[in-house]
N, C-alpha and C positions, 0 to 999 in steps of 0.2 A: 593625365589626372589632374594637371592644373586649370582647366577650362574655367569657364564660368560658370558652369552650373556648378560645379563642385566648391567653388570658391569658397563660400561661409563654411563648409564642413572639415573642421579641424580637430578631429579627435587625439587627445592628449595619449603616448607613447606611456603608457607607463605596465610594469610586469603584472600580473593577474594575483599575485600576493601582496604589493602593495596597494590596489584594489582593495581587495579584501581585507586589510590589515584597516584602512580608513573609513570604509562604509561597512564593515562586516557588523559590529553592533545593530547600528540600527538595522541594519535588513535582515537581521536577525529576528529582534521584535516586531517589525511589520510581521512577518513571514506567521508566524506565530500566532500574532493577532489573527490575519485574514484567513487561517485554516480555523480559530475557533469560531469567529463570528461570520462566517461567507458561508455559505451553503453548497455553493459550487466546489471552492475550496476545499470544504471537509468532505467530502463525496469524493472528489479526485483521489487526498491523500488515500482514505480506504481503498480506494480501486486500485492505486498506486501499490498499496503493502498486501493486498490479499492477492494480484497477482502476482507480484513478486516471489511472496514466500507462501502463502498458500496455508496449509495444515504443517509445514515444514518442510525444510531440503533436508531430509535424511542421508544418512551414510550407510551404507554398502560396503564391507570389509572384504578386502582383497588378499587376506590371508591365504596360503593355499592349504594349510590342515584346515578341513571341515570343522574338526571338534576343535578346535581353538578359534575358529572363525566363527562357530556360533557363540562360543564363551564369551569374549568378547561381544559380541553384538547385543546379547543378554544385558551385560552388565551395562554399556552403554544406555538399554533404554532405561535400566534403574534409576540411573547417575541423571538421567534429565527433568525427572518429576523434582531432584532437587537443586536444580542447578543456579536458580537465581537466589542470586544473596538477599531479594525483601521479600522472597516467599510470596510473589503473587502470582506468577506464571511458571512453565518446565522453559525446556532451552527451547522448544519453537515457538515459543510464545514472545522468548526475546530476540527472536528472529525478525517477528512480526514486528516491536518496538525498535529496532534497529531500523527497518525496514521504512518508519513513518519517521522518525527521527530526519533520514537519508533525505525524503521528499521536504519536510518543513525546515530543518536546520543543514541539510547539505551533508551532512556528516553526525558520527556518533562515538563514542568512544568506550570501551570494555573492558573492563580492570578483571585480569584474573587474580584472585585470592585464594590463597590457603589457609584451610582450616586447621584449629586442630583436632588430634585422634576424640576426646572427650566431647565433641557437639555433636559426636554420632554420626554424621553421615558417611554414605556406602564409599564416597570417594571424597577425598578433604579437598575440594576445588569448588570453587561458586564463584560466580559470574559478578560482578556491578557496574549497571549501566550509567554511565555518565554524560548527561547534555554537554553540546558545545559550549553554553556560557559557562562551562566549569574551566576552560581553558583560555584563560583572558588573552584578546587579540592585541592589545597592548603592551603586553610584555616583550620586547624585543630590548636587549642589550647582550653586555658580555658577562659568562658568570665569572665565577669566582677559579674557576680552574681554564679557566680561556676558553671554554667554549662557547659559541654562539648559540643565545634563545633570540629565535623569531617565532614570532606568536606564540609564543608559551610554549612550544617546542627546540629541545637543546639537542644543538647538532656538534658532531665533535671535528676533529682537524679536517677528515674527507669526507663530510657532508653526511655522515650515519644517524639517525636519531638514535640519541643514547640515555635521554628520557624528559619526561613531561612534569611543566609546573601548573598543578592542579589547584584550583580554587579550594578553601576547607568547605566553602557555603557558596550555598547559588546567592549570584547579587540579587537576583530575584524577589529571593524568597523571605518575609519578613516576619515570618512565623518561625526562621532558624535565628535564636539569640542565644549567647552563650560569652565565655570570657575572651577577653581580648588576646589574640594568637596571631602567628604570622598568615600572611594576608594567602600565600601559597604552600604548596607541597611538593617536593620532589618524587616524582616516581620513577625507579628505569624502563626505560621502553622494553626491554624482555615482559612486562606485566601487564601492559597495555595494548590493547588493540584500537586503531583507529581507523575505521570504518568510514571511506569517502570515494566519490568516484572521482578521479583527475581528469579534469576537461584539458589542462594545456601541462605541456612537456615541464616540470621545477613545482607544479604549485603544492605548497602545504598544506593548505586548508581548504574545508568542501565548500561550494556555494550550493542554498538552496534549491532543489530544483523545482521549485514555484515561483522559484525569480522572476522568468521572463515571461510571466502573465499575470506579477503582483498588479500590474500598475491600470491593465483593464480590469479585472477583476473586482479592481476596490473603486475603478470609477463607475462600472457599471452597476454597483453594490449601491452607490450614491444615487444615479440617475434612476432606480427602480424605485428607491427606496423616495424621491424627490416626484416621480409618478404615482406615486401611491398616497403621497400624504394631497398630492394634488386631486385626485378624483376624490376622496376622503372629503375633502373640503367644498369641493364643490356638489358633491352629495348631500349636505349638508342645510343649502339652501332649496327649499321646496318652490319658493315664488317671492315675487318682489311687489311691492304695490304704490302705487304712485298717487299723488293727489294735490290738490293746488292752494290747499290748505291748511299746513304743515300744524294747527292745532286742533283739525278737526279727527275722532277717534276713525283706529284703523277696525278694517273686519273683524268681528270677536276678539278683540284687543280686550284686554282683562285690564283689572286697578293697578297701578304703579304699584312696585312694592318698595320697603325702606329704602334701596338705593336708587328710586326711581326708572326701574326699569320696567316694561312692559312686554307683554308676550301677546301675540295674536294667535288663533288658532281656529282650524276650521273640523268640525265632527262632520261625520260619516251623509251624507244624503243630502247635504245643506245646501239650499238654494234663497241666498244672498242677493238683496237688490244693492247694486251700488248707489251711492250717494253723488247727487252730481259733480263731476272733476275727478274721480276715483278711479281706478286704472288698476288690472291687475296682471303683472306680466309672469307667467314660471320660467323657473329654470332651465335652462336645456346645457348643460356644462360641457363643455367639448370633448369629444373622445380622443382617444389615444392615437388615432388615427390607421391607418393600413401598413404605413411604415416599421410598426412596434413589433411586429414579429420578425420580418426579413432584419430588422437592424439587430434584433436579440441574436437571432437564428448567426448573424455572421461575424458576432463580436464574439459569441461563444465557439463556433468556429475556431475562431483566432486562436482563442485562450485556450482549447482543445490539443492546437496544432504546437504552442508553446509548451505544453505540459508534457507533448509525446503519448498524450491518452487518445483514444478513439471517443466522440462526441459520443457517444450515445453513454460512454462509464463516464464521463463526465457529469453530464446534465438529465439522465436517466429516459430520453427521448428516442423514441424509437419507431416514431412514425415515419420519417422518411426513409426509413432502412429495410432495405430485403437483404435475402438469404446469401446474394454475390456479394452484395455492398458492403456485410458483416463481415463471412469472411475474410474479404479480400483485406479491410481494414485488423482486422485482429490476425493475419498472418506478418501484417510489417511489424505491428505494436510486439508482439511474441517474440520475433527477431531480437528487439531491442532490450525485452525483458531478459531474455536467454543469456544477452552480452552483457546485461548489470548479474545476473543469479551464476554465472559462473565467474566472470571479470573483479567482481568485488565480492559480492556475499561468501561464493564460497572460498574465493584464494585470501581474502582479509580478514573473514570468520571465522566460518566452518573448520576451515585445513589447520591453524594452530590450535585453536582449542579443542581438534582432536588429537593432538601431536603431545599440548602440554595434559588433557585427562588422561592419557596411554603410559605417559612418565610416569605421572602423579600417585596414578593406577597399581603401578608396578612396582613404585615405591614404597605404598601404603599395603602392598601384598595384597590387593583385591584381586589380581591377575598375575598369572604363573605362568610366564613367557619365557621359558628356557633362553640365553642367547640374545636377550633383548638387550644388553647393553652395547654388546659386541656390533650387532646390525641392527637396531632400530627401526632403520626405515623397511627393512623388510617386514614387518609388524605394524608400521602407519600405512602402509599401500590402503587407499580408500577411494571411493568413487562415490561423489555425491548426488545425489536422485532429486532432484526439484519435482515439487507437485506436477500433478496431468493437470493437463487441457483439456477441457470440456468445450466440445465444439458446437456447433449449432442443427449440425445431422449426426449425431456421433455413430449410428448404422455404417454410413459411407465409409467414414474413417477406420473402424474395426473392421470392415468388409477389404478394405484399402490392405490395412497391416497386415492380417491375412494371406490376400495374393502376395504381397511382397515375402514374409514371411516363407512362402510353400516353394515361391519361385528364387529361394536364396536371395534373396536382394541384402535383407536384415533378417537377425536372431530373434529368436523368442526372446531371449535375455532383453534387448532393448524394445522388443515390443512393450513388455510387461513395465519395463524400467521408465516406459513413457506415462503408464497410468500413475507413475507415483509409487511402485511397492519394488522390494527385493525380490527375484524371481526364486532365491533359495524359500526363502518363507511362504512364497505363493507355493512351490512344489511343496512344503512341507504340510500346508493348510488343505490341498488336495489329497495329499496322501493320507491325513486323517478323516477327512472329510468321506472319501469314499473307503475306507478300511469301516467306518462306523457307521453306514449304511449297509454295507454287508453285512455285520455282525444283524444289525434290527433289521436285515429283511426288504432294505427299502428299494423302489426301483426307479429312477426319475426319467425322463425322455432323454437326456442327454445326461453324458458325465463328462469329466477330465478326458482326454485325449478323444472326442468322437469329433465327427463332422457334426456343425449343429447352423442354426441361421439360413445364410442367404445359401452357405455352400452345401447343405443337409441333402439327402436323397430326396431326387424329386417325387412329390406325390403321382401318382396313376390311377385312372379311371378303369371302372370294369367294363368289360364286355358288353352292349346292349343287350346279345342272346342269353348272356348267364341272370337273366331276372332283376335288369337294374336299368332305370331309366339312364339317360346318355345325360340330364340335366341331373345327376345328384351328385352330390360333394363329393372330391377325391379325399382318397382313403390312403393313409400314410403305407407305403410299403415297408413291411418287417424284415 
């Protein structure tokens, strides 16, 4: 490792927390500007959030009593519309905002705020999202109670998070003006959720997901702007006229204006006789060359690899894609997304919010759960269902799921949950639909529980001797 070729490679031996503390604010500012001004970064951010959250990571309660479970699910669904403290979206919209913040800033803070009974909420609990800038990177000191404060997070003697020291105002918001007040406020850690993907052991603050691709995206944007300006400037010159005597008038030259500038123009169909010594040379600007597309493709391919996103999701370019290549890259991408869904969003965001919501609902009298104080874990059991995946060829995937279910390899619950729905909710809807169809005397080709699609009863052909031709279309067997 000390050979000549590596002699100039001497990286500093720094912990990730030291790197984040020193370069975090600048890195965060660059990431936010890039996502706002760069089209590829903006598209990648939306693709990351939509695949991570979709229409929401939704809970399916595992309470054994069906009636109690149904009551809890209904109360939760009603509360999701009131979850946002700003009143701009619902709980699943907040999940999408958290996913975007993870892409841009690498982290997001969620403050769980209890409300008064006179606020008129179904459950007196709301969620307030705080950006990474609200927790100062530079606040590293010893608190009055002898606890250590590192990058705005207060730790006790054994390394547990006990509080967060948030700014009262966003440092970049010039519209938020008020009285002079202390810069930060201490918020207990039990009321704050810190959502981020830990890359290294002991990491206390998040890194922007877009960070590995920032340099390439920034330089590529500058290159595209320079190339566009070059072509625009070259296109403004139609031709150049040379003459031996500078005092002679140009072809079609008008009188000079007050500033001494004169323009020369040609009318359509003009036949102009040149004077002796005059010559016209038309502009032929250089093209971008045949390597432009290849250079762009390779650069954007490196950007996609740095972001961990498929090339077509970053660029929208599917010209070189086919079914096999799309499916291969989507399988790997979705493995990564599922890792973040279950290890970060479900564990750090959804799970503690569900527990706090249920506790608040019981204390407020919204939920009647006898035995909850003695065994809260029995009621908090829940499974978080991520959004469904839409494949390139859904028919083949559904057929494979049906075969796996019939062979006992998987359960019907797992198959339904793979679509992003709760199996009990689907069953209730099927029962309701079947009862309504029977009451109205409706009859459909297939119904719940009947074999359909590729597994349906095969069609048969009538015998030729029965008066039908062998080329007649097949009829379904009743």
